[in-house]
N, C-alpha and C positions, 0 to 999 in steps of 0.2 A: 504493498501500499505507500503511495506516495504522501508528500506532506500535503498535497492539494487535492488529494481522492477524499469522496465523504468518510467519516469515520461511522456514520449510522444512515442507511437509506431504508426508509419506509415505503410501501406500495400499496393503496388500498387496505388498510387497516380497517376494521369492524369488531366493536365490540357491543354485544346482546344480553339481556336479563329477558328470561322467560316469565312472561305473567298471564293470567287467566285468559285475558284477550289476545294473546299472542308475545311475539317476542318484540322488545320495545329495545331498538339501538342505541345505545349510549354515544358511541362512537361511529361515524359512516362514511367510510370510505375513506379516509385522509391518506395524503402522501406526503412525503417532506423528505429533507436529508437534513443532516449535522456533521460540520465538519470541525477543523479546530477552531472554533468559534463560540459564542453565545448567542443561544436561539430563545427567546423569551417566546411562551405560550400564554395568552391572556385570553378572559372572557368570563360571563357570569359564573356562580356556582351552576353546577348541571351541564355545563358546557361541553364536557368531556375531556379536559385538561389533565386530571388526575388518572383518569382510566387509561388516557394513552399513554401515561408513565409506567402503569403498573402493566399493561399488555404488553408494554418491552419486554419488560424482565419477567412475563408471565407469572404475574403475581395478582391476579384478578379474583375477587371474593367468589366464594363458592354458588354453584347454580350460574354462573357467568360464561357465556360463549364468545370465542372470539375466532378470527379467519382474516388472514393475509394474504395479498399476492406475493408478497417479497417482502422481506425483512430482514437487511443483511447487517451484521458489525465487521466493516472491514472485510475480510473474504468469508467469514463465517454465516452461516444459513442460522438466523435464531430460529426460524419460523420451523425447520425442521430438527430441532434438538428436544431429545427427550427430556425426563426432569431432572435425572442425575447428571446429563450432560450440562445442563441451566445452572446448575449448581457450580461448575466452574466458571461461570459469567458471572454469577451475582456477586458483587465485593470486586473481584479481583479485576473485570473488565468494564463493568459496568458497576457504577455504584449509586446509590440513593439518599439522600438529604432531606428527612422528614421536617416536618414545621416545627415541632415542639420537642425538645430531646427528653423532657420528663417522660415521655412515653416510646422512647427507643435505647435509653439507657439500661442497664441492668441496675435495678437500684440496691442490690446488695453484694455489687463487684465493685472494685475501686477502679476508675476510669482508665488508669493508666493501665491496668492488666486486661481492660476490654480493648485496648487499643493496640496493644501487644498482641492480644488473640487475635485480632483481625489482620495481622501482618503475619501469624504463624502459620493460619487457616490456611493461606496461600502460598507461602515461599517455606521452603527448607531452612528453619533458622533454630538455633539455639532460644532457649529462655532469654539468658543474660542478651543476646542479639537482637533480640524482638523490644525489650525493654528498653535498650540504647535507642532502637529507631523509633521508638513511641515518643521518648525524651525528646528526640529531634524534632518529630513533628508537632510536638506539644511546643517547643521553641518556634517554628515553622507560622503557626498560627498567633504570635506575638502573645503566647502566655509568658509572662514576665517570669516567674517560677517555676519552671515545669516540673522539679524534682519534688517540691510540696503538692503540687495538683496532682501529679501521678499518684499521690498515694490517698486523694481524698475521694469520696463518696458522691452519688449524682445528689441527694439531697445537698450536700456542703457546696456546692458553686451555683453560682447567679445563672440567668437564664441566657445572657449572651456567651457566659463564659463554657455553658453547656454548648453552645449552638458550635462553637469552636472546636469542642471537645470531639464533635459530631463530626464534623469538618474533616480534622486531623484524622478519626478512625476511618471514614469514607476514602481518604486520599493516601494513606499507608499502604495498601495494596497494589498502587498505582496502576491505578484504574486508565482504559482510553476513554470514556462518558461518564459524565456525572447527571442526572438527572435529580433537582434540586426542586422539590413540590413546596412553594412557600417556605423557604427555610428562613426569613426573617418578620414573618408577620407577628409572631408572639414577641418581638424585641421593640423597646423603645427607639426612637428615632435615631439618637445619638449612637448607641449599639448596634443599632442596624446598617448604619453607614460604615461602622468598623468591622463589622463582619463581612460586608460585601467587599469592601477594598481588601481585606485577607483574601476571599474566594477569587476576586478576580487578577491578584497577584501570583496566584497559587495556580490559577487555571491558563492563564498566560503564558507565564515559565516553563510550566510543566507541558504545554502543547496539549490539552486536554479539549476535547467537546463538552459543552454544557448544554443542557436543555431546563431552562428557569421558568419553571410555571409559576404564576402571580396573578393575583387581582389588579395588582396597582400599575397602571398603565404608564404615570409620570418615573415611577421606580424602574420599569422595562426598558423605557425611553432612554434614559441617560446611561444604563447598564448593560443592557444587550446590543450585539449586533444586528440582529433581524428579530421580526417578530411576527408570529403565527397568530389572526385572531380567529378565536371558535366560538359558532354560535350553534347551539342545538346539535352537537356532535359533530360539525363539518367545520372546516378552514373556511372561512368566507373572505379572508383577504391575508397578504402576506406584505411585508413590506422594511425597506432598511430600519432601524429603530429610530435613528435620529430621524426621518421622515413620519414618523408615527402621528405626531400632529399635525401632518396635512393629509391622511389617510381619506379617502375618498368613500368607501361604503358605509351606508348610513348605518349601519348596527356600531361601526367604530366609532362613525361620528359622533352616535349617540351616547356611548359610553365616556366619551372624551368630555361631551356637553355636560354630562351628571358629575364629574369632576366638582369637590369644592374649591371656591378661590377666593384667598385672602382679600384681594381687591373687591369681590363682588359684597362683603360684608355679608348682611341679611337677606340679600338676594334669595328666593327659593331655589331648589335646585332643580334642573329641569329634568322630567319622567322619561326613561326611554319608551318609545313607542316603535312595537314590532309590527313588521310586516310577515304576513305568513307564508310570502313569495320567497321570504329568506333561507327557509329549510329546505329547498329543493332546487335554486337556481345552481348553476354551473358553478363548479369550485374553479377558483383561480390556477391558472397554470403558475407551477415555480419558475422564478425569475432566471 
């Protein structure tokens, strides 16, 4: 795989859930590619953002069904891998950072041992080597006293430090792609910017692809390189992140118009009006 080749390519991905009235599709035939850049996926709750990320890792809820025409990680056909083969992909080649570290970290295990374990699962290494790598990763995510933090339990760290620990744990296996699902929404603004700066630096310096799932259009427009806008399980628009505020689709324009602005004072926010035709209009081709 060359430096310009996509890390992940997905073609015609679908995710459905059986109901008494038939199958409801949460993701409806989307296609996209992620290279060594930061791709944001935005949309309302229920638009299919998180289901897309979980479908890539084959971590869908029980009862869900999925199909895809093609889904490749480099030269590896993910669609054709068995569950046992996916165990060699999850964590090692694709990592996922979730929204709240309180629900992702083991509460009865010291955080340093959890990071070291993530390294040993995917690399042949001694306990001492893994612990040394864990300390290096804690330093890489700008934790001031790695040795002290290494010995702490999850309940002894703040939300911002917990998210840095999660980033360290997901990056220590040296993955090719990171799926970050609302990784900063539980943090205050100052800590959020710090965590994003760390994630940006690590992704850029290590040449990792990033799929960044978020509700925050302003954040995605400044942090990502490209944006995919999802509505009702489909991609309705795609554009460079820097041009998001000049987006043309009425759904994207409606999302942007509903954002609060300091200069508007107490002006009422606009309510997004939806057009039924958006559900089935042609999906825009990739640039």
